C-alpha distance (Angstrom), angle and dihedral (degrees) to the residues before:
residue distance angle dihedral
M1 . . .
T2 3.77 . .
T3 3.78 121.8 .
E4 3.82 90.0 -110.6
F5 3.82 91.8 53.4
V6 3.83 91.2 49.7
E7 3.80 90.3 50.7
R8 3.80 91.5 51.1
V9 3.80 90.4 51.4
R10 3.80 89.8 47.3
H11 3.80 92.6 53.1
R12 3.81 91.8 47.0
L13 3.83 90.7 52.7
A14 3.81 93.0 46.8
G15 3.79 92.4 84.2
D16 3.81 96.5 38.7
S17 3.81 113.7 106.1
R18 3.80 89.2 -150.3
N19 3.82 88.1 66.1
A20 3.81 108.0 -161.2
D21 3.79 106.5 -23.4
A22 3.81 116.9 145.8
I23 3.82 96.2 -97.7
A24 3.81 94.2 47.3
V25 3.80 91.9 48.5
A26 3.82 92.0 48.0
E27 3.81 91.8 50.3
A28 3.80 91.7 47.8
V29 3.82 91.9 49.1
R30 3.82 92.2 50.0
A31 3.79 91.8 46.6
E32 3.80 93.3 51.0
A33 3.81 92.8 43.2
G34 3.79 91.2 53.6
G35 3.79 93.3 -143.6
A36 3.78 93.2 -56.3
L37 3.82 94.2 118.7
S38 3.80 128.4 78.8
H39 3.80 121.3 -129.5
D40 3.81 91.3 -98.9
A41 3.79 91.3 48.6
V42 3.80 90.9 49.7
L43 3.82 90.7 50.7
A44 3.81 91.4 50.3
A45 3.80 90.5 46.5
V46 3.82 91.7 50.2
R47 3.80 91.3 51.8
Q48 3.78 91.2 49.1
A49 3.79 92.3 46.3
R50 3.80 93.1 49.8
D51 3.79 90.0 50.8
E52 3.79 88.2 50.6
F53 3.81 94.9 48.1
L54 3.81 102.9 32.3
G55 3.79 111.8 8.6
A56 3.78 134.8 46.7
G57 3.78 94.6 -63.6
P58 3.81 113.8 -142.9
L59 3.83 88.6 -5.1
A60 3.83 93.0 65.3
P61 3.85 95.6 92.4
L62 3.80 90.0 52.0
L63 3.81 92.2 53.4
D64 3.81 90.5 48.7
D65 3.80 90.4 59.1
D66 3.81 106.7 99.6
T67 3.82 91.4 -147.8
T68 3.81 95.2 56.8
T69 3.79 115.9 104.1
D70 3.82 99.7 167.3
V71 3.80 137.8 19.4
L72 3.80 114.4 -162.3
V73 3.81 126.9 -170.8
T74 3.80 115.0 -170.0
A75 3.83 98.4 159.6
P76 3.83 137.2 -1.1
D77 3.81 89.5 -92.5
E78 3.82 97.5 35.6
V79 3.81 113.9 78.0
W80 3.80 117.5 155.8
T81 3.79 134.7 -175.3
D82 3.78 130.1 -158.1
G83 3.78 124.8 -151.4
P84 3.80 141.9 119.4
A85 3.82 91.3 -36.7
G86 3.80 94.4 48.6
L87 3.80 126.9 -121.8
I88 3.81 113.8 -6.8
R89 3.78 126.7 -179.2
T90 3.80 111.0 -131.5
S91 3.79 131.1 -148.7
I92 3.82 92.5 -120.2
R93 3.80 115.2 120.8
F94 3.80 133.6 -174.7
A95 3.78 120.1 -141.1
D96 3.79 93.3 -120.8
E97 3.79 145.1 -36.2
A98 3.81 90.9 -75.7
A99 3.82 90.2 60.4
V100 3.81 91.6 54.6
R101 3.79 91.4 47.3
R102 3.81 91.4 48.4
L103 3.79 92.1 52.0
A104 3.82 92.0 47.0
Q105 3.80 91.4 51.6
R106 3.80 92.8 47.6
L107 3.80 92.1 50.3
A108 3.80 90.3 47.4
L109 3.80 89.9 52.9
A110 3.82 90.6 49.3
A111 3.81 87.9 53.6
G112 3.80 90.6 52.1
R113 3.78 93.2 -107.7
R114 3.78 137.3 122.7
L115 3.81 122.7 -123.3
D116 3.79 120.8 178.2
D117 3.80 141.6 109.0
A118 3.81 91.4 -67.1
Q119 3.84 92.1 49.0
P120 3.83 103.2 30.0
Y121 3.81 98.5 175.7
V122 3.79 135.4 47.5
D123 3.80 140.2 -174.6
G124 3.79 121.1 -170.2
W125 3.80 148.7 128.0
L126 3.78 130.6 -96.4
P127 3.83 123.3 -161.3
V128 3.80 113.4 -132.4
R129 3.80 135.1 174.2
Q130 3.80 93.4 -85.1
G131 3.78 121.6 22.2
R132 3.79 121.9 -28.3
V133 3.79 137.7 -72.8
R134 3.76 123.0 -132.7
V135 3.79 109.5 -146.9
H136 3.79 123.0 -159.0
A137 3.79 123.5 175.2
V138 3.79 136.9 172.6
L139 3.80 124.7 -165.9
P140 3.81 130.1 -152.2
P141 2.96 136.3 -61.4
I142 3.82 87.0 33.7
A143 3.79 87.3 49.7
A144 3.80 97.3 50.6
N145 3.82 97.1 -160.4
G146 3.80 98.4 43.1
T147 3.80 139.3 -73.7
C148 3.81 113.6 -23.3
L149 3.79 117.9 -155.8
S150 3.81 125.3 -172.6
L151 3.81 124.2 -175.5
R152 3.80 119.0 -171.8
V153 3.81 113.1 -163.9
L154 3.79 112.7 -145.5
R155 3.78 112.8 -170.4
P156 3.81 124.0 -178.6
A157 3.81 109.5 -88.2
A158 3.79 104.9 -127.1
Y159 3.82 104.0 162.9
D160 3.80 120.8 121.9
L161 3.81 125.9 -149.1
A162 3.78 93.0 -95.3
A163 3.81 91.9 53.9
L164 3.81 91.8 49.4
Q165 3.79 90.4 49.0
D166 3.81 89.8 51.7
A167 3.80 88.9 49.3
G168 3.80 90.6 55.5
T169 3.80 98.6 -111.8
F170 3.81 88.2 130.2
D171 3.77 138.3 -11.7
Q172 3.80 130.8 -113.0
A173 3.80 94.9 -89.1
S174 3.81 91.2 50.9
A175 3.81 90.1 48.9
A176 3.81 89.2 55.6
V177 3.82 90.3 53.6
L178 3.81 90.9 50.1
R179 3.80 91.7 50.9
T180 3.78 89.4 50.4
I181 3.82 90.3 54.2
I182 3.80 89.6 53.7
K183 3.81 94.1 43.1
H184 3.81 93.3 52.3
R185 3.82 92.8 45.5
L186 3.78 94.6 -122.6
S187 3.80 111.3 172.1
F188 3.80 110.2 -126.2
L189 3.79 146.6 -178.1
V190 3.79 123.1 -140.3
T191 3.80 108.2 -148.0
G192 3.79 135.8 -177.7
G193 3.77 143.0 107.0
T194 3.78 129.8 -67.5
G195 3.79 111.4 -58.1
A196 3.80 94.0 9.7
G197 3.81 92.5 126.0
K198 3.81 100.1 -103.7
T199 3.80 95.9 143.0
T200 3.79 92.4 43.5
L201 3.81 92.4 53.8
L202 3.80 92.8 44.6
S203 3.80 91.0 51.8
A204 3.79 91.1 50.2
L205 3.80 91.9 49.8
L206 3.80 91.9 49.7
G207 3.77 88.5 52.5
A208 3.82 87.9 59.8
V209 3.82 93.0 56.6
A210 3.81 114.7 111.9
P211 3.83 110.7 -89.9
T212 3.81 90.4 -126.0
E213 3.83 91.7 66.4
R214 3.81 121.3 88.8
I215 3.82 114.6 -135.1
I216 3.81 119.8 -161.7
C217 3.80 111.9 -167.0
V218 3.81 127.0 -166.2
E219 3.82 118.5 -162.9
D220 3.78 143.9 165.5
A221 3.80 87.8 -137.0
G222 3.79 128.0 15.3
E223 3.80 97.5 -107.3
L224 3.79 101.3 133.2
R225 3.79 113.6 84.9
P226 3.80 107.4 159.3
T227 3.77 120.3 175.5
H228 3.79 96.1 -109.9
P229 3.83 130.2 128.2
Q230 3.82 95.0 -142.2
F231 3.81 100.6 47.1
V232 3.83 116.0 128.2
S233 3.81 119.8 -175.0
L234 3.81 126.1 -155.5
V235 3.82 115.4 -172.0
A236 3.79 125.0 -161.7
R237 3.79 119.3 -121.0
P238 3.81 122.0 -140.3
A239 3.78 123.2 -138.3
N240 3.80 117.6 -89.6
V241 3.77 124.7 -116.0
E242 3.82 89.6 -78.7
G243 3.80 90.4 54.7
A244 3.81 95.4 -110.7
G245 3.80 136.5 112.2
S246 3.80 100.6 43.7
V247 3.80 121.5 153.5
E248 3.80 110.6 -162.5
L249 3.80 131.1 -157.6
P250 3.84 96.8 -105.1
E251 3.81 89.7 59.0
L252 3.80 91.7 47.0
V253 3.81 90.3 51.7
R254 3.81 88.9 55.2
Q255 3.79 90.8 48.9
A256 3.81 91.3 48.1
L257 3.80 90.6 57.0
R258 3.82 88.5 61.7
M259 3.81 92.7 54.4
R260 3.81 98.1 73.7
P261 3.81 99.0 -107.2
D262 3.78 122.3 -171.5
R263 3.79 88.2 -170.2
L264 3.79 127.0 20.2
V265 3.80 117.7 -152.8
V266 3.80 131.0 -173.9
G267 3.80 113.1 -162.9
E268 3.78 92.5 -143.0
V269 3.80 133.7 -13.6
R270 3.77 113.0 -142.9
G271 3.79 102.8 147.2
A272 3.79 147.5 5.1
E273 3.83 92.4 -27.3
V274 3.82 87.4 83.9
C275 3.81 87.3 77.8
S276 3.80 92.4 55.9
L277 3.80 91.2 44.5
L278 3.81 94.3 52.9
T279 3.79 90.6 46.1
A280 3.80 90.0 52.0
L281 3.80 93.7 47.7
N282 3.80 88.6 52.9
T283 3.81 93.0 57.0
G284 3.78 97.5 74.1
H285 3.81 100.3 -79.0
D286 3.79 100.2 130.6
G287 3.78 120.4 -175.8
G288 3.80 96.5 39.3
A289 3.77 121.2 150.6
C290 3.79 146.3 -175.3
T291 3.79 140.8 170.6
L292 3.79 125.3 -111.7
H293 3.78 135.0 -174.2
A294 3.81 107.6 -120.0
N295 3.80 136.0 142.7
S296 3.81 93.6 -134.5
P297 3.82 140.1 -9.2
A298 3.81 89.8 -100.6
E299 3.81 90.5 60.2
A300 3.82 95.4 48.8
P301 3.86 96.1 88.6
A302 3.82 91.3 53.0
R303 3.80 90.2 47.8
L304 3.81 90.5 51.7
E305 3.81 89.9 48.5
A306 3.79 90.4 58.0
L307 3.81 92.6 48.0
A308 3.80 93.3 45.6
A309 3.81 89.8 53.3
L310 3.81 87.8 62.8
G311 3.80 87.7 60.9
G312 3.79 94.3 46.0
L313 3.81 95.2 -107.1
P314 3.83 110.7 144.6
R315 3.79 121.2 -130.8
D316 3.81 97.5 -107.3
A317 3.81 92.0 49.0
L318 3.81 90.8 48.9
H319 3.80 92.7 52.9
S320 3.80 91.5 45.5
Q321 3.80 92.9 52.7
L322 3.81 94.0 39.8
A323 3.81 92.3 53.9
A324 3.80 90.8 53.6
A325 3.83 97.9 39.4
V326 3.82 109.1 42.2
R327 3.80 126.4 48.9
V328 3.81 108.0 170.6
I329 3.81 140.2 31.7
L330 3.80 120.4 -155.8
H331 3.80 110.8 -162.0
L332 3.80 124.1 -160.4
R333 3.78 129.2 -166.5
R334 3.77 130.1 -164.2
T335 3.80 110.4 -135.3
D336 3.79 135.7 176.6
T337 3.80 88.8 -94.8
G338 3.81 97.4 46.2
R339 3.77 141.9 -80.0
R340 3.80 117.1 -34.1
L341 3.79 137.6 -171.7
A342 3.80 96.4 -123.9
E343 3.82 105.0 173.5
I344 3.77 144.3 8.3
A345 3.79 114.2 -158.4
I346 3.77 134.4 176.0
L347 3.79 127.0 -142.3
Q348 3.79 120.7 -120.8
R349 3.77 132.3 176.8
Y350 3.79 118.9 -125.9
H351 3.82 117.5 -176.9
G352 3.79 93.6 -29.5
E353 3.80 95.9 -42.0
V354 3.80 127.9 100.9
R355 3.79 116.1 -130.6
T356 3.79 133.3 173.1
Q357 3.79 131.7 -121.3
T358 3.79 119.2 -164.1
V359 3.79 109.4 -132.5
W360 3.82 98.7 169.0
R361 3.76 128.0 35.1
D362 3.81 131.6 171.5
G363 3.80 94.0 -12.9
G364 3.79 100.3 -44.5
W365 3.79 143.3 81.3
T366 3.78 121.1 -96.8
R367 3.80 124.1 -145.8
H368 3.83 88.2 -86.5
R369 3.80 93.6 68.3
A370 3.81 91.2 118.9
L371 3.82 89.7 68.0
F372 3.80 90.4 61.9
T373 3.82 90.4 44.7
A374 3.80 89.4 54.9
L375 3.82 91.0 53.0
T376 3.78 94.2 52.5
D377 3.81 92.0 42.9
A378 3.81 89.5 54.0
G379 3.78 91.2 52.8
N380 3.81 98.0 44.7
Q381 3.77 127.5 47.0
T382 3.79 90.6 -153.9
G383 3.78 93.4 55.9
P384 3.78 132.3 -117.2
S385 3.75 127.4 -40.1
R386 3.82 108.6 -80.7
D387 3.79 90.6 -154.1
V388 3.79 91.3 59.7
L389 3.78 98.1 40.9
S390 3.78 91.8 50.0
A391 3.81 92.0 60.6
R392 3.78 114.1 122.6
P393 3.82 112.0 -69.9
V394 3.79 121.3 -130.2
T395 3.79 121.0 -166.6
R396 3.80 112.8 -144.9
C-alpha cells in the first residue's frame, strides 16, 4: 500500500467506534480500494494496515525473524538489524520523519508510556507473540538528526548445556566445570557485555539444577525459561502512564524470600536490587545466581559497588556481603565467531576488599586451579569431582 492509501484508511477508521479491529480494517480497505483489489490483495492490505495502526508498522517483519535481537531506526531511510551476523542495514524505508515519530509514539502508548515534546524520551516493554520487546525512543531536538527508535527483542532462553556446547559456547571440559558449580551449589554471577549470551547461559545452568530444588526467579522481563519442574518466575511491573502501580525488583526479591526458595535468582542486577540479592544470598540460600553487565570478572566488584551505592549500601558493607554471598563469576564474550565462555573466576577477600582470581580460561585451568578445588572440597565431604579436576591444565 502507498502512504496515501494508508492515510485514507486511517482517516476512515478515525470515526469508527471499533477502532482498528480486523473487520473494521478490512471494510475500510475495501471501501478505499473501490473494489479494485482481489481477495488476496485485500488480505495483504489488511495485514499491512494493522501493522501500521497497531503493530510495529514496517518493522513487523524484522521482529518476526527469530534471529533478530535488535531493530534500530536512526533515520527514515536508515533501519538496521542486529543478529548473528552483526549489524545489517535493511531495505526498509519510512515515508518521512513524521512516520517514524508516529510509530515511536504509538509503541510508547502500547507500553503504557508517554512520548511527546514535554517527555521526549521513553523506555518500556511491549508484549509480543514470543518473548518481549524493549522499546526505547528519543524525539527531536534531543535526538538532533530526527527520531531514534530502538527495539530490543527478548525471547525466552530455552537452550540447555548440551545445546550450548554443540553451538560452541564452551567445550566438553568447560561443561564439566559448569556442572560441578551447579552440583556443589556455588552461588555465581554471569557477566559480559550486551548480547554476550548471559541470560542464555544462566537459563541453561538452571536447567541443570536437581529437580528436587525449588528455584524462585525475579526478572525485569520474563526471559528465563529453563526446563525445570520447580521453576517459579516473578516479573517486575512498570508504572502506568500516570506513574503509578509499579512493582520493582527489590520488592520482588523480598516476596521471593517468602516462597520457600532453595535457590534465588535475579535475571539481571542493574540497580538497588543488588542489595536485596546479597542479603538474600547471605540467609542460607546457596546456589543463587544473577547476570551482570561487566567488561571482565576483575571489574565485577567495582560494578557492584556502583549499583550498591544506589541502594545506600556503603563500600565496605558491599564487599563484606559479596565475599560471603558469591563464589564464582562466569564471563562471556561475543566474538566474530559467536558467543564464548571466556573465563571462570572465583571471588576472594583480601584485607576487606573482594578481588577475583581467574581459575579457568579458554577451556583450560590456570595456575590458580587449587582455589576452585578448595571451594568444591568445602561444599562436599567426598571431595571434588575427579573428572573435572583432571581436565587439561593450562598455566597462565
